[in-house]
C-alpha positions in Angstrom: -16.0 4.3 -2.4 -12.9 3.3 -4.2 -11.5 4.1 -7.6 -11.6 1.1 -10.0 -9.7 2.7 -12.9 -6.3 2.7 -11.1 -3.4 0.4 -10.4 -3.3 -1.2 -6.9 -0.7 -3.5 -5.3 -2.4 -6.9 -5.2 0.3 -9.1 -3.8 4.0 -9.8 -3.7 5.7 -12.2 -6.1 6.4 -14.8 -3.5 2.6 -15.1 -2.7 2.0 -16.7 -6.2 5.2 -18.7 -6.5 3.8 -22.1 -5.6 0.0 -21.9 -6.1 -2.8 -19.5 -7.1 -3.8 -16.7 -4.8 -7.4 -15.6 -4.2 -7.7 -12.0 -3.1 -10.5 -9.5 -3.0 -9.5 -6.1 -4.5 -11.9 -3.2 -4.5 -14.8 -5.6 -4.0 -13.6 -7.8 -6.9 -12.8 -11.4 -6.2 -9.7 -12.2 -8.2 -7.3 -15.1 -8.6 -3.6 -14.4 -9.3 -1.1 -16.9 -10.7 1.8 -17.3 -13.0 0.7 -18.3 -16.5 2.7 -19.3 -19.6 6.2 -17.9 -19.6 6.0 -17.1 -15.9 3.8 -14.1 -16.7 1.4 -12.8 -14.1 -2.2 -13.5 -14.8 -5.4 -12.3 -12.9 -8.8 -13.7 -13.5 -12.2 -13.5 -11.9 -12.1 -16.1 -9.1 -15.1 -18.0 -10.5 -15.2 -21.2 -12.4 -17.8 -21.0 -15.2 -18.9 -24.6 -14.6 -20.3 -24.5 -11.1 -19.0 -21.3 -9.6 -16.1 -22.8 -7.6 -13.3 -20.6 -6.5 -10.5 -21.1 -9.1 -8.0 -20.0 -6.4 -8.5 -23.4 -4.8 -7.1 -25.1 -7.8 -3.6 -25.4 -9.2 -1.4 -24.2 -12.0 -0.2 -26.8 -14.5 2.1 -25.8 -17.3 1.0 -22.2 -17.1 -2.7 -22.9 -17.1 -5.1 -22.6 -14.2 -6.9 -25.9 -13.3 -10.1 -25.8 -11.3 -9.8 -27.9 -8.2 -13.4 -29.0 -8.4 -13.8 -30.8 -11.8 -10.5 -30.1 -13.6 -11.7 -27.3 -15.9 -8.6 -25.7 -17.5 -8.7 -21.9 -17.8 -6.5 -19.8 -20.1 -5.1 -16.4 -19.0 -7.6 -14.6 -21.2 -10.5 -16.0 -19.3 -11.5 -18.6 -21.9 -11.9 -22.2 -20.9 -9.2 -24.3 -22.7 -10.3 -27.8 -21.8 -12.2 -30.0 -19.4 -12.2 -33.8 -19.0 -14.9 -35.4 -21.2 -16.4 -32.0 -22.3 -16.5 -29.8 -25.3 -15.7 -26.3 -24.0 -16.2 -24.1 -27.1 -19.5 -22.7 -25.8 -18.3 -22.1 -22.2 -18.8 -18.5 -21.2 -15.7 -16.4 -20.8 -14.8 -15.0 -17.4 -13.3 -11.7 -16.7 -9.5 -11.2 -17.0 -7.9 -8.3 -15.2 -4.8 -6.3 -16.4 -1.9 -7.3 -14.1 1.8 -6.3 -14.2 4.8 -7.4 -12.2 7.0 -4.4 -11.4 9.2 -3.0 -8.6 8.9 -6.2 -6.6 5.1 -6.1 -6.5 2.1 -7.5 -8.5 -0.2 -4.7 -9.6 -3.8 -5.1 -10.8 -6.3 -2.8 -12.5 -9.8 -3.7 -11.3 -11.6 -1.2 -13.6 -12.0 -0.9 -17.4 -9.3 -3.0 -19.0 -9.0 -0.7 -22.0 -7.8 2.1 -19.7 -5.1 0.1 -18.0 -1.8 1.8 -19.1 1.2 0.3 -17.2 2.9 3.7 -17.6 0.5 4.9 -14.9 2.0 2.6 -12.3 3.4 4.5 -9.4 7.1 5.0 -10.2 9.5 3.7 -7.5 13.0 4.9 -8.4 14.5 3.3 -5.3 13.3 -0.2 -6.3 15.6 -0.2 -9.4 18.6 1.4 -7.7 21.3 -1.0 -6.1 22.2 1.9 -3.7 18.9 1.3 -1.9 17.6 -1.5 0.3 14.0 -2.4 1.0 12.2 -4.5 3.6 8.5 -4.7 4.2 5.4 -6.8 4.9 1.6 -7.1 4.6 -1.2 -6.6 7.1 -4.8 -7.4 6.5 -6.7 -4.7 8.4 -10.4 -4.5 9.2 -10.9 -0.8 8.4 -11.9 1.6 5.6 -8.6 2.3 3.7 -9.4 6.0 4.0 -8.8 5.8 7.8 -5.3 4.7 7.0 -4.9 7.6 4.6 -5.9 9.9 7.5 -3.4 8.2 9.8 -0.5 8.4 7.5 -1.1 12.0 6.4 -1.2 13.2 10.0 1.7 11.9 12.0 0.8 13.8 15.2 -0.5 10.5 16.5 3.1 9.1 16.8 3.5 11.0 20.1 0.8 8.8 21.6 0.4 5.6 19.6 4.1 5.0 19.1 5.5 6.5 22.3 8.2 3.8 22.7 9.5 3.8 19.2 9.1 6.9 16.9 7.0 9.2 19.0 8.2 12.3 20.8 6.6 15.5 22.2 8.2 17.7 19.6 5.9 16.2 16.9 3.0 17.9 18.8 4.9 21.1 19.2 6.0 21.5 15.6 3.5 22.9 13.1 2.8 20.9 9.9 2.5 22.4 6.4 0.0 21.0 3.9 -0.2 21.7 0.2 -2.0 20.2 -2.8 -0.1 19.9 -6.0 -2.3 18.7 -8.9 -3.7 15.4 -7.7 -1.2 14.9 -4.9 -1.0 16.1 -1.3 2.1 16.8 0.6 2.4 17.4 4.4 5.7 18.4 5.9 7.1 18.7 9.4 10.7 19.7 10.3 11.9 19.4 13.9 15.3 20.9 14.8 17.7 20.2 17.6 15.7 17.4 19.2 16.8 14.1 20.7 16.2 11.1 18.5 13.6 8.6 19.7 14.5 4.8 20.0 13.8 3.8 16.4 16.0 6.6 15.0 18.7 6.0 17.5 18.9 2.5 16.2 19.1 3.8 12.6 21.8 6.2 13.5 23.9 3.3 14.8 23.1 1.4 11.7 24.8 4.1 9.7 27.7 4.3 12.2 26.6 7.7 13.6 26.4 8.8 17.2 22.9 8.3 18.6 23.2 10.3 21.8 23.4 13.8 20.3 20.6 16.3 19.1 19.3 15.8 15.6 17.2 17.6 13.0 14.3 15.4 12.1 11.9 15.5 9.1 8.6 13.9 8.0 7.4 14.6 4.4 4.2 12.7 3.5 3.2 12.3 -0.2 -0.3 11.1 -1.1 -0.9 10.0 -4.6 -4.2 8.5 -5.8 -5.7 6.0 -5.6 -4.1 5.3 -2.2 -0.3 5.4 -2.2 1.6 7.2 0.4 5.4 7.7 0.4 6.8 9.3 3.5 10.3 10.8 3.5 11.7 10.4 7.0 15.0 10.7 8.7 17.4 12.5 11.1 20.7 14.3 10.7 23.1 15.4 13.4 21.9 18.9 14.4 23.4 21.8 12.5 24.6 19.7 9.6 21.8 20.8 7.2 18.8 18.6 8.3 16.9 17.2 5.3 19.7 18.5 3.0 22.6 17.2 5.1 25.4 15.2 3.5 24.7 11.5 3.6 27.6 10.9 6.0 25.7 13.0 8.6 22.2 11.6 8.4 19.9 8.6 7.9 17.3 9.0 5.2 14.5 6.6 4.4 11.2 6.4 2.6 8.3 4.7 4.4 6.4 2.9 1.7 2.6 2.5 2.1 0.4 0.9 -0.5 -3.2 0.8 0.7 -5.3 -1.6 -1.3 -9.1 -1.7 -0.5 -10.7 -5.1 0.0 -14.2 -4.1 1.0 -15.8 -0.9 2.4 -14.4 -1.8 5.8 -11.3 -3.8 5.1 -8.0 -3.4 3.3 -4.6 -4.9 2.4 -1.7 -2.8 3.8 1.6 -3.3 2.0 4.2 -1.5 4.2 7.9 -1.2 4.2 10.9 1.1 4.3 13.4 1.9 1.6 16.8 3.3 2.7 20.0 4.6 1.0 22.5 3.8 3.8 24.3 0.5 4.2 22.0 -1.1 1.6 23.9 -4.5 1.7 23.5 -4.9 5.4 20.8 -7.6 5.5 20.8 -7.7 9.3 20.0 -4.0 9.4 17.2 -4.5 6.9 15.7 -7.2 9.1 16.1 -5.0 12.2 14.3 -2.1 10.6 11.6 -4.3 9.2 11.0 -5.8 12.7 10.8 -2.3 14.2 8.4 -1.1 11.5 6.2 -4.2 12.0 5.7 -3.4 15.6 4.9 0.3 14.8 2.3 -0.6 12.2 0.7 -3.3 14.4 0.0 -0.5 16.9 -1.7 1.5 14.1 -3.7 -1.5 13.2 -5.1 -1.9 16.7 -6.1 1.8 16.8 -7.7 1.8 13.3 -9.7 -1.4 13.8 -11.1 -0.1 17.0 -11.9 3.2 15.3 -13.8 1.4 12.5 -15.8 -0.6 15.1 -16.8 2.7 16.7 -17.8 4.2 13.3 -19.8 1.1 12.5 -21.6 1.5 15.8 -22.3 5.3 15.3 -22.5 5.8 11.5 -24.2 9.1 11.7 -22.0 10.7 14.3 -20.2 13.8 13.1 -16.4 13.9 13.6 -14.2 17.0 14.2 -11.9 18.4 11.5 -8.9 20.1 13.0 -5.9 21.8 11.4 -3.8 18.7 11.9 -6.3 16.8 9.7 -5.6 18.9 6.6 -3.5 16.2 4.9 -6.2 13.6 5.2 -9.0 16.0 4.4 -7.4 17.2 1.2 -6.5 13.7 0.1 -10.1 12.6 0.5 -11.3 15.6 -1.5 -9.1 14.5 -4.4 -10.5 11.0 -4.1 -14.1 12.2 -4.0 -13.5 14.3 -7.1 -11.9 11.4 -9.0 -14.7 9.0 -7.8 -17.3 11.4 -9.1 -15.6 11.7 -12.5 -15.3 7.9 -12.7 -19.0 7.4 -11.9 -20.0 10.1 -14.3 -18.1 8.2 -17.1 -19.6 4.9 -16.0 -23.1 5.2 -14.3 -23.1 1.4 -13.6 -20.4 1.9 -11.0 -21.3 2.2 -7.3 -21.9 5.8 -6.1 -19.1 7.7 -4.5 -19.5 8.0 -0.7 -18.3 11.0 1.2 
């Protein structure tokens, strides 16, 4: 139910600064660490000696040492040494392509020969000093596709996030959905509305009045396998909305990397990039705290939704016009999954 031949965010650099990290990505148990030259390495989290989890070991001079009997593993999956043993005949374990880029560690859980780093989702803001970013990680007990549905249909904000980013005009304003190649874009533009609490705080963060009407926008971009970037912001009403001069608006990109763990659990790397007052660390922390509360509300809804779906697996769900973004995103995923399975019959079947 998830693409294997794709780049996923596996962790953030700080998670592997001091010790190995064990994490399941797309059903694959992987250990991440820094090898020789501080380069990121990713191996099957399985010691070839007795099957211990290598992630419970340590890194010594760029080599991974099993915490059970001291077996030393190289970054290519070959055993380098073990106390009192000849290791030439030890079986090689799987090594996964891994790259550090844009402030994240990316992994390719599929066929290594197809892992082209040029295919990593480009994040222009991550390399631009005029932008600031703050984010976090949630481990959520739900199918990652439920989060795709959630992020590609922001109508729920009126109800789930009523005290932060929700407002009735979201319900009242139609959303436009279009598919461009393998991407899906949903757009909603609300004119001459009062900003909700989260956006009032952001207006103040850019030294703008927060008690006047604004034009607000939400433009959601889905890109396979499970990346969603949402352009969001508000501008003082009548100043041009989305296209307003930077001095009259606050513009941000909500960053969502959804990394499947199992069929019913995921790693959610979330954050917000902004191009106003990028050096204001207090503002970055304030926005991050506000976002954390918003996404925690989503997590509670999605985990309860997954429990219901587990309880009634055959129950048919309604598909409404507001669901178009999620529906079209899933269609793209289903098509890519079918193509991947056709190329490699050993892979798990694609699920609808």
